[in-house]
N, C-alpha and C positions, 0 to 999 in steps of 0.2 A: 504493500501500498504507501503509494506518496505520500507528501504532505502532504500538499492541496485535499487530498483523497483525505488523508486524517485529518485537516480540520476543519472539512468539510461534516466528517461525522462525526469530530466533537459538538461543532456545533447546532449540529442535527440531536444532538444527544441533550446539552442546552440549553435549546428551545424545548424540547418535551419535556424535561424535568420544570421547566417555570411554569409553561402549560398547567402542568400535574400539582404544580404546589396553587399556582392563580385557583385553579379548580374546586382543592382545598377549601383555601381561603374565602374562595365565594360559598361555600356547601357551609362553610364554620360560621362564616358572616349571617348568612341566611338563615341557622340555627339559633346565634342567638338573638339577631331580631326576630325571628316565631317563638323566643321564650319569651324575651321582654314584653311582645304582644299581647302571649297569655299575661302573663305576671299582671301586667298594665291593666287589662281588663278584669283580672280577677280582683285588682285592689277596687277598680271604678266598681264591680260590684257590692265589693262589700262594702263600701263607700254610703251608695246607694242605700245601702240595708239598715246604715246605722243612722243616716240621714229621717229613713224611715222610722226607724224605733227613736229618735227623738222627736222629729215629729208628734210620735202617736202618744211618747212618755208629757211632753207640752198638753197637747191635745187635753190626755185624760187630766191633767193634775189642773188643767185650769177648768174641765167640765167638774170636779170635785170640789175646787176655787167657790165656782158658780152654788152649786150648788148647797154647798158649808151655808155659805152666803144667805140665801135663799131661805132656806130651815129657821136661819137667827133672825133676818128680818120679821119673817113671821110672828117669831117669839117674843120678841123685844118692840118689835114695831117701831115708830119714829125713832125710837132710841136708837137700834143699830142700826137706820139705814146709811150713816158713814160711814159704821163699818163693814159693812157690803159694798160699799163701793173701794172702800182700800181693797179688801182683799180681792174683789173683781180686777180693781190696776194691778196689784200684786201678781194677780191670774196672765194678766195681759206682758206686764212686763217677763214674767219666765216662758211666754210663749215668744216675746219678743228676743229675749237672749237667746231660747232653742234654735229659732231659726236665724238669729246671726249666727249661732253653732254651726247648723245646718249651711250655712251658704259658706261660711269660712270652709269646713271642710271641704263641700263642696268646688271651692277655688281653691284649694288647696292640693286637691286632686284633677282639676283640670276640666271637672264635668258641666262649669258652666260655660266652656268656652262652645 
């Protein structure tokens, strides 16, 4: 084999090795991308579940606060009217805070985009 043929053979070998390495790296990048996509999907799903739980808890607490306030108002009449308003305000604030937390969670996980 002449030097020219040897050089061509070596160049061909190098090219084949480079192509194989490129294919391997491409496959690894694709797999990594798929894994990241799956993790992102799982994180988004969990964030959605947590957001729903926080929202449900806020609604339940708000409902409980309104019910308690209503009972107290019927028992004590006008004297407890201001207490009812305070409890309703606390419920609204709890709900607003929970919604703010849910919104922050959505923003943190990119669900608001």
